[in-house]
C-alpha positions in Angstrom: 105.5 128.2 147.5 105.3 130.4 150.7 103.1 127.8 152.7 105.3 124.9 151.6 108.6 126.6 152.5 107.6 128.5 155.8 104.7 126.7 157.0 105.1 123.2 155.6 101.7 122.7 154.3 99.6 123.3 151.2 97.9 126.5 150.5 94.6 126.3 152.5 91.3 126.9 150.8 90.4 129.6 153.3 93.4 132.0 154.0 93.9 133.1 157.6 93.8 136.8 158.5 97.6 136.4 159.4 100.0 133.7 158.3 102.8 134.6 160.7 101.3 132.6 163.6 101.7 129.5 161.4 105.2 129.9 160.4 107.4 127.1 161.6 110.8 127.9 160.1 112.6 130.8 158.4 115.5 130.3 156.0 118.2 132.7 156.6 120.7 131.7 154.0 120.5 134.8 151.5 121.1 137.4 154.5 124.0 135.2 155.6 125.4 135.1 152.2 125.4 138.9 152.0 127.3 139.2 155.4 129.9 136.8 154.1 130.8 139.5 151.6 132.0 141.8 154.5 135.6 140.6 155.2 135.6 141.7 158.9 132.4 139.6 159.5 133.8 136.8 157.5 137.1 136.6 159.2 135.5 136.9 162.7 133.1 134.1 162.3 134.4 131.7 159.5 137.6 129.7 158.8 137.8 129.8 154.8 139.8 127.6 152.7 141.3 129.0 149.6 140.8 126.9 146.4 142.3 127.8 143.0 140.3 126.8 139.9 141.6 127.8 136.6 144.0 130.4 138.1 141.2 132.1 140.0 141.4 132.0 143.9 138.0 131.2 145.7 137.1 131.2 149.2 135.3 128.1 150.5 133.5 128.0 153.8 132.6 124.5 155.0 133.4 121.4 153.1 131.3 118.9 155.0 129.1 118.8 158.1 132.1 118.1 160.4 134.2 120.9 158.8 131.5 123.5 158.4 133.9 126.4 158.6 132.2 128.2 161.7 134.6 129.3 164.3 132.0 129.8 167.1 128.6 128.7 166.7 127.1 130.7 169.6 128.8 133.8 168.7 127.8 133.6 165.1 124.1 133.0 166.1 124.1 135.8 168.7 125.4 138.4 166.4 123.5 137.2 163.3 120.4 137.2 165.4 120.9 140.6 166.8 121.6 142.0 163.1 118.4 140.4 161.9 116.3 141.8 164.9 117.8 145.2 164.4 117.1 145.2 160.7 113.5 144.2 161.4 113.1 146.9 163.9 114.7 149.5 161.7 112.4 148.6 158.8 109.5 149.5 161.0 110.7 153.0 161.6 112.5 154.0 158.4 110.3 155.0 155.6 111.0 153.9 152.1 110.7 157.5 150.9 113.1 160.4 151.8 111.6 162.6 154.3 113.1 165.0 157.0 113.7 163.2 160.3 113.9 165.0 163.7 117.3 164.9 165.1 116.5 162.7 168.0 115.3 159.9 165.6 118.5 160.1 163.4 120.8 160.2 166.5 119.1 157.1 168.0 119.2 155.1 164.7 122.8 156.1 163.9 123.9 155.0 167.5 122.1 151.6 167.2 123.5 151.1 163.7 127.0 152.2 164.7 127.0 149.8 167.7 126.2 146.7 165.5 128.6 147.7 162.8 131.4 148.0 165.5 130.5 144.5 166.8 130.8 143.0 163.2 134.2 144.8 162.6 
Protein backbone atom coordinates (compact mmCIF):
# COMPACT_ATOMS: atom_id res chain seq x y z
CA UNK A 1 0.00 0.00 0.00
CA UNK A 2 2.70 2.51 0.98
CA UNK A 3 4.77 1.84 -2.13
CA UNK A 4 1.81 2.14 -4.47
CA UNK A 5 0.50 5.31 -2.82
CA UNK A 6 3.70 7.29 -2.30
CA UNK A 7 6.28 5.76 -4.65
CA UNK A 8 4.04 4.56 -7.48
CA UNK A 9 5.50 1.04 -7.75
CA UNK A 10 5.04 -2.39 -6.28
CA UNK A 11 6.95 -3.41 -3.17
CA UNK A 12 10.45 -4.44 -4.30
CA UNK A 13 11.89 -7.84 -3.43
CA UNK A 14 14.84 -6.14 -1.70
CA UNK A 15 13.83 -3.21 0.50
CA UNK A 16 16.11 -0.16 0.42
CA UNK A 17 17.69 1.20 3.59
CA UNK A 18 15.44 4.27 3.32
CA UNK A 19 12.31 4.67 1.20
CA UNK A 20 12.17 8.46 1.50
CA UNK A 21 14.50 9.05 -1.45
CA UNK A 22 12.00 7.22 -3.67
CA UNK A 23 8.86 9.06 -2.51
CA UNK A 24 7.31 10.92 -5.44
CA UNK A 25 4.13 12.28 -3.91
CA UNK A 26 2.56 12.94 -0.54
CA UNK A 27 -1.21 13.20 -0.08
CA UNK A 28 -2.08 15.94 2.37
CA UNK A 29 -5.87 15.70 2.39
CA UNK A 30 -6.33 14.52 5.99
CA UNK A 31 -4.34 17.34 7.65
CA UNK A 32 -6.12 19.84 5.42
CA UNK A 33 -9.49 18.41 6.48
CA UNK A 34 -8.50 18.87 10.13
CA UNK A 35 -7.47 22.49 9.50
CA UNK A 36 -10.86 23.08 7.85
CA UNK A 37 -12.40 22.55 11.30
CA UNK A 38 -10.74 25.78 12.50
CA UNK A 39 -13.23 28.48 11.58
CA UNK A 40 -10.65 31.28 11.22
CA UNK A 41 -8.49 29.13 8.93
CA UNK A 42 -11.52 28.06 6.90
CA UNK A 43 -12.86 31.60 6.48
CA UNK A 44 -9.41 32.95 5.53
CA UNK A 45 -8.68 30.41 2.81
CA UNK A 46 -12.01 29.03 1.61
CA UNK A 47 -15.33 30.24 0.32
CA UNK A 48 -17.99 27.89 1.63
CA UNK A 49 -21.52 27.39 0.40
CA UNK A 50 -24.22 26.44 2.84
CA UNK A 51 -26.44 23.52 1.87
CA UNK A 52 -29.37 22.34 3.96
CA UNK A 53 -30.22 18.65 3.84
CA UNK A 54 -33.09 17.32 5.96
CA UNK A 55 -33.07 20.58 7.93
CA UNK A 56 -29.37 20.21 8.77
CA UNK A 57 -26.97 22.92 7.56
CA UNK A 58 -23.72 21.78 5.90
CA UNK A 59 -20.76 23.80 4.63
CA UNK A 60 -19.57 22.72 1.20
CA UNK A 61 -16.17 23.77 -0.13
CA UNK A 62 -15.71 23.32 -3.84
CA UNK A 63 -18.43 22.03 -6.10
CA UNK A 64 -16.28 21.42 -9.19
CA UNK A 65 -12.77 22.02 -10.51
CA UNK A 66 -13.65 25.55 -11.67
CA UNK A 67 -15.39 26.44 -8.38
CA UNK A 68 -13.00 24.79 -5.93
CA UNK A 69 -13.69 27.20 -3.05
CA UNK A 70 -10.07 28.27 -2.60
CA UNK A 71 -9.83 32.04 -2.10
CA UNK A 72 -6.09 32.46 -2.81
CA UNK A 73 -4.24 29.35 -3.94
CA UNK A 74 -0.74 30.72 -3.26
CA UNK A 75 -1.60 32.01 0.22
CA UNK A 76 -3.16 28.65 1.10
CA UNK A 77 -0.13 26.75 -0.21
CA UNK A 78 2.33 29.00 1.63
CA UNK A 79 0.56 28.78 4.98
CA UNK A 80 -0.23 25.07 4.72
CA UNK A 81 3.39 24.33 3.80
CA UNK A 82 4.67 26.41 6.71
CA UNK A 83 2.35 24.62 9.14
CA UNK A 84 3.36 21.22 7.78
CA UNK A 85 7.08 22.00 8.05
CA UNK A 86 6.62 23.39 11.56
CA UNK A 87 4.80 20.22 12.63
CA UNK A 88 7.55 18.05 11.15
CA UNK A 89 10.26 20.07 12.89
CA UNK A 90 8.37 20.10 16.19
CA UNK A 91 7.92 16.35 16.06
CA UNK A 92 11.69 15.96 15.99
CA UNK A 93 12.12 17.91 19.22
CA UNK A 94 8.99 17.20 21.24
CA UNK A 95 9.23 13.79 22.89
CA UNK A 96 6.17 11.60 23.19
CA UNK A 97 6.58 11.32 26.95
CA UNK A 98 6.15 14.08 29.49
CA UNK A 99 9.53 15.32 30.73
CA UNK A 100 10.80 18.57 32.19
CA UNK A 101 12.01 20.94 29.47
CA UNK A 102 14.45 23.73 30.12
CA UNK A 103 12.82 27.16 29.94
CA UNK A 104 14.69 28.19 26.74
CA UNK A 105 13.26 25.25 24.79
CA UNK A 106 9.71 25.89 26.00
CA UNK A 107 9.99 29.61 25.16
CA UNK A 108 11.29 28.86 21.65
CA UNK A 109 8.59 26.28 20.86
CA UNK A 110 5.84 28.48 22.32
CA UNK A 111 7.04 31.47 20.30
CA UNK A 112 7.08 29.52 17.01
CA UNK A 113 3.69 27.95 17.71
CA UNK A 114 2.16 31.34 18.58
CA UNK A 115 3.48 32.92 15.39
CA UNK A 116 1.90 30.21 13.22
CA UNK A 117 -1.38 30.21 15.15
CA UNK A 118 -1.58 33.99 14.83
CA UNK A 119 -1.05 33.67 11.06
CA UNK A 120 -3.90 31.18 10.86
CA UNK A 121 -6.23 33.39 12.94
